[in-house]
DRENGURO-623726 format. One record per residue (C-alpha): x negated, y, z negated; residue number from 1; residue in three letters. Coordinates in pm, whole numbers. Each point is the difference from the previous one (the first is absolute). Example, Ala and Ser with C-alpha at 12.3 -4.5 7.8 and 13.67 -1.06 7.14 Angstrom:
BEGIN
        x        y        z   seq   type
    -1230     -450     -780     1    ala
     -137      344       66     2    ser
This chain:
BEGIN
        x        y        z   seq   type
    -1903    -3265    -9673     1    unk
      108     -352     -119     2    unk
      -81     -142      348     3    unk
     -351      142       -5     4    unk
      -54     -126     -363     5    unk
      107     -353      104     6    unk
     -228       13      300     7    unk
     -292       97     -239     8    unk
       92     -301     -218     9    unk
       56      214     -313    10    unk
      165     -158     -298    11    unk
      367       30      -58    12    unk
      -65      214     -301    13    unk
     -151      267      217    14    unk
      284       42      255    15    unk
      296     -115     -214    16    unk
       74      354     -137    17    unk
       32      118      355    18    unk
      240     -276       75    19    unk
      218       90     -298    20    unk
       -1      361       90    21    unk
      103      -83      357    22    unk
      278     -227     -120    23    unk
      131      283     -227    24    unk
        9      234      303    25    unk
      192     -249      214    26    unk
      249      -38     -279    27    unk
       43      376      -41    28    unk
       38       21      390    29    unk
      281     -257      -11    30    unk
      175      170     -294    31    unk
        8      334      198    32    unk
       75     -127      359    33    unk
      170     -335      -74    34    unk
     -232     -163      247    35    unk
     -314     -216      -38    36    unk
     -317      172       96    37    unk
     -196     -145      304    38    unk
     -327      144      112    39    unk
       -2      110      381    40    unk
     -137     -257      234    41    unk
     -241       65      286    42    unk
      287      -45      259    43    unk
      194      280     -164    44    unk
     -299      218       15    45    unk
      -44      -84      363    46    unk
      366       90       66    47    unk
      -48      335     -168    48    unk
     -303       68      224    49    unk
      196     -101      303    50    unk
      281      230      -97    51    unk
     -242      290      -17    52    unk
     -130      -92      355    53    unk
      376      -12      128    54    unk
       43      350     -136    55    unk
     -300      108      185    56    unk
      118     -160      320    57    unk
      340      158      -42    58    unk
     -159      337      -24    59    unk
     -191      -64      328    60    unk
      323     -110      173    61    unk
      168      308     -119    62    unk
     -275      212      148    63    unk
       29     -182      333    64    unk
      374       37        5    65    unk
      -38      376      -70    66    unk
     -267       21      287    67    unk
      234     -183      239    68    unk
      296      220     -102    69    unk
     -207      309       70    70    unk
     -104     -136      341    71    unk
      356      -82       77    72    unk
      107      342     -102    73    unk
     -267      167      218    74    unk
      101     -222      296    75    unk
      359       92      -41    76    unk
      -95      366      -19    77    unk
     -200      -32      319    78    unk
      289     -171      176    79    unk
      241      266     -121    80    unk
     -231      279      136    81    unk
      -40     -179      337    82    unk
      385      -40       22    83    unk
       45      365      -81    84    unk
     -258       83      275    85    unk
      180     -214      259    86    unk
      325      149      -94    87    unk
     -149      354       32    88    unk
     -140      -77      350    89    unk
      331     -147      105    90    unk
      184      312     -115    91    unk
     -257      210      196    92    unk
       41     -212      310    93    unk
      379       14      -20    94    unk
      -13      372      -50    95    unk
     -230       27      301    96    unk
      235     -206      215    97    unk
      299      201     -110    98    unk
     -188      315       76    99    unk
     -112     -121      336   100    unk
      360     -119       82   101    unk
      129      352      -65   102    unk
     -265      163      223   103    unk
       13       32      379   104    unk
     -302     -184      146   105    unk
      143      -16      356   106    unk
     -272      242      123   107    unk
     -266     -224     -153   108    unk
      119     -345      118   109    unk
      281     -193      135   110    unk
      166      -65      336   111    unk
      -12      291      238   112    unk
      321      114      170   113    unk
       69     -115      346   114    unk
     -172      204      270   115    unk
      275      170      199   116    unk
     -184      298      149   117    unk
      190      222     -247   118    unk
     -319      195      -89   119    unk
     -316       77      187   120    unk
     -342       36     -171   121    unk
     -361       25      113   122    unk
      -85     -349      142   123    unk
     -365       79      -55   124    unk
       51      -24     -377   125    unk
      -49     -380       39   126    unk
     -360     -108        9   127    unk
     -100     -302      209   128    unk
     -145     -279     -215   129    unk
     -283      -42      251   130    unk
     -111      360      -59   131    unk
      -45      -40     -377   132    unk
     -363       35     -106   133    unk
     -226      114     -276   134    unk
      -18      349      122   135    unk
      364       42     -101   136    unk
      -62      -80     -365   137    unk
      225      189     -229   138    unk
      250       88      277   139    unk
      364      -80      -31   140    unk
      120     -214      289   141    unk
      327     -152      122   142    unk
      -17     -323      182   143    unk
      255     -237      150   144    unk
      -43     -364       92   145    unk
      105     -365      -46   146    unk
      -25     -139     -351   147    unk
     -272     -274       56   148    unk
      -36     -122     -359   149    unk
       86      108     -358   150    unk
      -88     -135     -340   151    unk
       46      119     -356   152    unk
     -279       -3     -258   153    unk
      103       94     -355   154    unk
      150      348       11   155    unk
     -140       61      357   156    unk
       86      -81      361   157    unk
     -224      -60      303   158    unk
      144       44      340   159    unk
     -162      -63      337   160    unk
      150      219      272   161    unk
      -48      -85      370   162    unk
       47      209      316   163    unk
     -110     -138      332   164    unk
     -357     -120      -53   165    unk
      -70      167     -327   166    unk
       73      -71     -368   167    unk
      -51      197     -328   168    unk
       50      -88     -360   169    unk
      244      208     -201   170    unk
      -18       -8     -385   171    unk
      242      109     -272   172    unk
      -16      -27     -381   173    unk
      268       72     -252   174    unk
      -51      342     -159   175    unk
      201      241     -222   176    unk
      207      279      147   177    unk
      345       79      111   178    unk
      181       36      332   179    unk
     -107      365       33   180    unk
     -356       14     -139   181    unk
     -133     -314      158   182    unk
     -100     -340     -140   183    unk
       51     -350      109   184    unk
      287     -182     -171   185    unk
       -1     -373      -63   186    unk
      303      -31      226   187    unk
     -216      136      294   188    unk
     -256     -275      -56   189    unk
      278     -263        1   190    unk
      145      160      313   191    unk
     -336        2      189   192    unk
      -59     -375      -69   193    unk
      362      -89       83   194    unk
       20      157      352   195    unk
      -10     -289      263   196    unk
     -307      -30      213   197    unk
       18      137      353   198    unk
      230      280     -121   199    unk
      -85      348      125   200    unk
      -95      231     -286   201    unk
     -122      357      -41   202    unk
     -278       51     -257   203    unk
     -118      334     -126   204    unk
     -300       38     -215   205    unk
     -353      118      -64   206    unk
     -283     -152      208   207    unk
     -285     -119     -223   208    unk
     -323     -189       46   209    unk
      -22     -328     -211   210    unk
     -313     -122     -169   211    unk
       -7     -311      214   212    unk
      123      -54      356   213    unk
      360     -131       22   214    unk
      -13     -355      134   215    unk
      261      -86      260   216    unk
       66      369      116   217    unk
     -148      155      314   218    unk
      -23      329     -170   219    unk
     -202     -165     -281   220    unk
     -181      317     -118   221    unk
      313      184     -119   222    unk
      335      -73     -178   223    unk
      308      193      -70   224    unk
      104       90     -358   225    unk
      379      -12       39   226    unk
      222      289     -107   227    unk
      316      -89      186   228    unk
      117     -326      172   229    unk
      306      -31      224   230    unk
      126     -283      214   231    unk
      114      131      351   232    unk
      129     -330      133   233    unk
       21     -314     -222   234    unk
      -61     -343      137   235    unk
      323     -180      -81   236    unk
      -53     -342      150   237    unk
     -254     -253     -118   238    unk
     -320        0      205   239    unk
      -38     -310      216   240    unk
     -377        8      -86   241    unk
     -230      211     -204   242    unk
     -216      263      178   243    unk
     -302     -109     -193   244    unk
       38     -352      148   245    unk
       42      143      352   246    unk
     -321      199      -39   247    unk
     -213     -290     -104   248    unk
     -306      -71      221   249    unk
        6     -288      245   250    unk
     -159     -318     -139   251    unk
      -80     -135      353   252    unk
       -7      151      346   253    unk
      299     -108      208   254    unk
      -87     -175      328   255    unk
      144      127      328   256    unk
       15     -342      156   257    unk
      211     -316      -55   258    unk
      365      -42      -78   259    unk
      172      243     -234   260    unk
       57     -167     -336   261    unk
      342      124     -117   262    unk
      -13     -171     -345   263    unk
     -342      130      -82   264    unk
      112      359       64   265    unk
      333      -41     -186   266    unk
      -99      -98     -354   267    unk
     -213      240     -198   268    unk
     -262     -155     -245   269    unk
     -205      156     -274   270    unk
      200      318        6   271    unk
      -24       56      375   272    unk
      261       85      251   273    unk
       46     -206      304   274    unk
       28      133      362   275    unk
      361     -112       32   276    unk
      110      191     -310   277    unk
     -206      311      112   278    unk
      189       -5      335   279    unk
      330      -50     -169   280    unk
      -60      307     -218   281    unk
     -213      194      256   282    unk
      118      348     -127   283    unk
     -153      -86     -336   284    unk
     -313     -165      129   285    unk
      -76      306      208   286    unk
      -56      193     -328   287    unk
     -317     -189      -79   288    unk
     -323      216       55   289    unk
     -135     -246      246   290    unk
      307        9      225   291    unk
       18      376      -39   292    unk
     -354       24      119   293    unk
       43     -241      298   294    unk
      269      228      140   295    unk
     -210      313      -70   296    unk
     -303     -149      172   297    unk
      218      -97      298   298    unk
      137      358       15   299    unk
     -349      138      -21   300    unk
     -119     -225      293   301    unk
      280      137      213   302    unk
      -90      355     -106   303    unk
     -372      -40       83   304    unk
       94     -170      337   305    unk
      222      291       89   306    unk
     -245      262     -120   307    unk
     -293     -124      203   308    unk
      190      -56      317   309    unk
      168      352      -17   310    unk
     -343      149      -42   311    unk
      -99     -174      323   312    unk
      295      151      192   313    unk
      227     -314      -19   314    unk
      381       54       15   315    unk
      219     -206     -228   316    unk
      297     -160      182   317    unk
      294     -212     -104   318    unk
       97     -284      242   319    unk
      328     -203       14   320    unk
       23     -321     -204   321    unk
      295     -150      194   322    unk
     -112     -109      351   323    unk
      155     -192      291   324    unk
     -300     -227       13   325    unk
     -339      -81     -138   326    unk
     -254      276       34   327    unk
     -299     -236       15   328    unk
      -45     -379       50   329    unk
     -143     -264     -233   330    unk
      252       22     -277   331    unk
      372      -83      -62   332    unk
      245      283      -78   333    unk
      303       25     -223   334    unk
      301       21      237   335    unk
      334      155      -73   336    unk
      323       97      165   337    unk
        9      375      108   338    unk
      366       67       61   339    unk
       27     -297      221   340    unk
     -348       18      156   341    unk
     -309     -192     -102   342    unk
     -260      203     -199   343    unk
     -296      -59     -224   344    unk
     -191      172     -277   345    unk
     -317      171      108   346    unk
     -311     -220      -41   347    unk
     -237      296       86   348    unk
        7      357      112   349    unk
     -240      -97      275   350    unk
      225       88      296   351    unk
      105      333     -134   352    unk
     -355       96     -107   353    unk
     -136      -65      351   354    unk
      299      186      149   355    unk
      -65      308     -215   356    unk
     -385        5       12   357    unk
      -85      -97      351   358    unk
      318       85      194   359    unk
      160      273     -212   360    unk
     -316      206      -23   361    unk
      -36        9     -382   362    unk
     -340     -181       50   363    unk
      -32      -79     -379   364    unk
      296     -139     -209   365    unk
       47     -206     -315   366    unk
      289     -147     -203   367    unk
       61     -133     -342   368    unk
      308     -232        9   369    unk
      154     -343      -50   370    unk
      -90     -300      220   371    unk
      206     -320       32   372    unk
     -137     -331      119   373    unk
      193     -335      -12   374    unk
     -306     -210      -60   375    unk
       67     -313     -204   376    unk
     -343      -12     -170   377    unk
     -117     -257     -246   378    unk
     -185      262     -204   379    unk
      137      160     -309   380    unk
      -45      345      138   381    unk
      109       20      360   382    unk
       98      272      255   383    unk
      379      -14       12   384    unk
       20      364     -130   385    unk
     -270      254      -73   386    unk
      -93      365       28   387    unk
     -216       64      306   388    unk
     -254      275       35   389    unk
      -33       40      380   390    unk
     -190      242      213   391    unk
      -36       50      369   392    unk
     -245      230      188   393    unk
     -107       62      352   394    unk
     -365      -80       82   395    unk
     -184      260      180   396    unk
     -306     -206      108   397    unk
      -87     -298     -230   398    unk
      187     -224     -246   399    unk
     -265       95     -259   400    unk
      201      318      -46   401    unk
      279     -218     -165   402    unk
     -259     -190     -206   403    unk
     -146      320     -133   404    unk
      342      132     -110   405    unk
       87     -342     -166   406    unk
     -342       -9     -181   407    unk
       33      353     -133   408    unk
      363      -66      -88   409    unk
      -78     -299     -226   410    unk
     -287      188     -173   411    unk
      236      294      -66   412    unk
      261     -237     -146   413    unk
     -229     -188     -236   414    unk
     -189      311     -113   415    unk
      340      167      -61   416    unk
      129     -296     -206   417    unk
     -310        2     -215   418    unk
       30      375      -60   419    unk
      376       46      -37   420    unk
      132     -339     -126   421    unk
     -259     -104     -262   422    unk
      252      -40     -289   423    unk
      242     -193      227   424    unk
     -273     -245      105   425    unk
      -99      -48     -360   426    unk
      359      -81     -105   427    unk
       26     -259      279   428    unk
     -344     -149      -98   429    unk
      115      -35     -363   430    unk
      278     -234       92   431    unk
     -107     -146      340   432    unk
     -378      -13      -23   433    unk
     -200       76      309   434    unk
     -354      105       86   435    unk
């Protein structure tokens, strides 16, 4: 080229023909295009190269856009399928509810008709909750009791039923079926969890043995798989306190000396029920297993007292409780007007016991009855009114005869309580700890 010839310092004669030829070509280019010819610069070549790179970048963006569009399409497709699945499930649920609404489930769950002695069935068909045990596994049972607690978990319901000292867990899970062939509808689960606590319910089901013991139930080794659930008597008023709170163990042992603190026994703290509230609603407080047990233990003591003395040829008597005067000294009596004459409540059957045993010829007598003493004591538990267990016997030769009877009597009572009232003592210990 001319540029290379100049750099090589060649003479003009050597590269001039090339110059004339180039000029002739430029003139020919101008004649054909009407424009002067200019050789492309390095910047234009760079632009051309950059244009090629832009084309390549555009192709890459196009591929990305296509990938994103595909991903968006797949996502929309997934959402569409999920929406269709939800709609399908809603349709099935609605159809199930419509079907359940048209079926008669009254024999499976609901409020039982009022008991009016219109019909008579076998009372023995009810099983006592305290009698439920593992030996009855697989047996269908019918139990009645207070609804202690209820809770719903998913499509299931867990109910704790209480009768006297004993509780059992009842379980139901939603299952397919109709009003004739069985099954547990969702409405039944909702009904079971909606019945107010302390309502009286009848539960029918199959007794099963759970893998793990049921915490919080006395019959912990069994549970009832519910097939029918009916409310016999629904609690309509709000409970003044929860039975769970009334059954909580004592934090401290109450002292029996000192002035009674009304305020301390009125307000309940930490989910506990104060003594004042318990007494205001005594008929509810009596339902706690501890109180049920206290009365049963008291009844058993009287039974054992009576059994032993009857076996020793004692005669049970019933003496008057309205007297014209005190039957023994050393204590005040409650006085009252007896049709215009002064009278008092009996402070002891002492006079009448002696009259019957020594003078009347019965020789051995006993009585279980109320005693009234007007003693203004400073203790928290005093002797204004209590149930007395009294006995009187004639001595043949020595007063040791009486001591022998009393010693054997106490042994008989304590052995009898241990043998016959074990569950009751345990329920009392759970709430009011003792050794």
